[in-house]
Each structure stands twice: as C-alpha cells, then as structure tokens.
Residue, then its C-alpha position, 0 to 999 in steps of 0.5 A: m241594829a235599831d230601827f230608825p223612825t221615819s223622821m230620822r235620817k237613815p244611818t250611813r254605810k260607815e255608821m252601820r259598819m261601825q255598829q257591826i264592829v262594836e257588836m262584834l267587839n261586844k261579843d269578843a273584845r279580843a277579836q282580831l282585825t283580820e277576823i272582823s275584816r273577814t266576817l264583815d267582808i271589808p279590808t283590814s285597813t278599813v276596820f282599823d280606820y273605823m276602830k280609830d274613829i270609834k275610839r275617838n268619837y264614842e265613850f264606852t262603859m264596861i259592865r261585868k256580867g254574871l254577878 
C-alpha cells in the first residue's frame, strides 16, 4: 500500500482491507471468497460486502501482460 503524505488523512481500516482484496484479485482474479477470507482473517460475508462496494465505487481497466 502506498505511503500517505502527512497532510492526507490516514486510510480507514475498511479502505485498507479493500486495497488488500484488490491486490489479491490482481494476483489471481479467480480467487474464491473463502480463500481471501482466510488469508485476510476476516469473515467471508465481510469480503463479499467489500467486493460489492469495490465493484460499485471503483472502475477497473484490464491490461494484458506479456506481449
């Protein structure tokens, strides 16, 4: 996760968890909720809710690697 300048607010726990979920999905887009839940030590239902928030509030672009 990026370092935040002192003039910026510190990210919330939820924002940090959402960032961790995105990073895991970046490594393996087919990761299961239960796998993410176990890795981050949070309930599966929380992962599901965070993923809904991510999908609703953020835009993603796919880039093919290795060309």
